[in-house]
C-alpha positions in Angstrom: 99.2 126.5 118.6 97.6 127.4 115.3 100.9 128.0 113.6 102.2 124.6 114.8 99.0 122.9 113.6 99.5 124.6 110.2 103.1 123.4 110.0 102.0 119.8 110.8 99.3 119.9 108.1 101.8 121.4 105.5 104.2 118.6 106.3 101.5 115.9 106.1 100.3 117.3 102.7 103.8 117.5 101.2 105.1 114.3 102.6 105.7 111.4 100.1 104.7 109.0 102.9 101.1 108.5 104.0 102.1 107.6 107.6 104.8 109.1 109.7 106.2 109.0 113.2 106.0 111.8 115.8 109.7 112.4 115.4 109.2 113.1 111.7 106.5 115.6 112.6 108.6 117.2 115.3 111.6 117.7 112.9 109.4 119.2 110.2 107.7 121.6 112.6 111.1 122.7 114.2 112.4 123.5 110.7 109.6 126.1 110.3 109.3 127.0 114.0 112.7 126.4 115.6 111.6 127.2 119.2 108.6 124.8 119.1 108.8 122.4 122.0 107.9 118.7 121.7 105.1 119.0 124.2 103.4 121.8 122.2 103.9 119.8 118.9 102.3 116.7 120.6 99.3 118.8 121.8 98.8 120.3 118.3 99.0 116.8 116.7 96.4 115.5 119.2 94.2 118.5 118.5 94.4 117.7 114.8 93.4 114.1 115.6 90.4 115.4 117.6 89.5 117.6 114.6 89.7 114.5 112.4 92.3 116.0 110.1 94.9 113.4 111.2 94.4 109.9 112.4 96.4 107.4 114.5 97.8 104.4 112.7 99.0 101.6 115.0 101.5 99.0 113.6 101.2 97.0 116.8 104.6 98.0 118.2 104.4 101.7 117.5 101.9 104.4 116.7 102.1 106.5 113.6 100.2 109.5 112.4 98.5 109.7 109.0 96.4 112.2 107.1 92.8 111.3 107.1 91.7 109.9 103.7 95.2 109.5 102.3 97.0 106.2 101.9 95.9 102.9 103.4 94.3 103.7 106.7 92.0 101.8 109.1 88.8 103.6 107.9 89.0 102.2 104.4 
């Protein structure tokens, strides 16, 4: 799980966008860890949200993920 969390954080830090969909995270993680399953990636993303490293960003119709303190987020 730690390696998946690290891959997510690397993607979030390098991404040009401040918000991204779960599918974007999944593709980025699977480039680094090809055998990572969607369920494990989702659990790692949820753990990062619980650790307050990532935040949810709701557009009303879909939920996106964002890196805490980066870009326009709800806590500004």
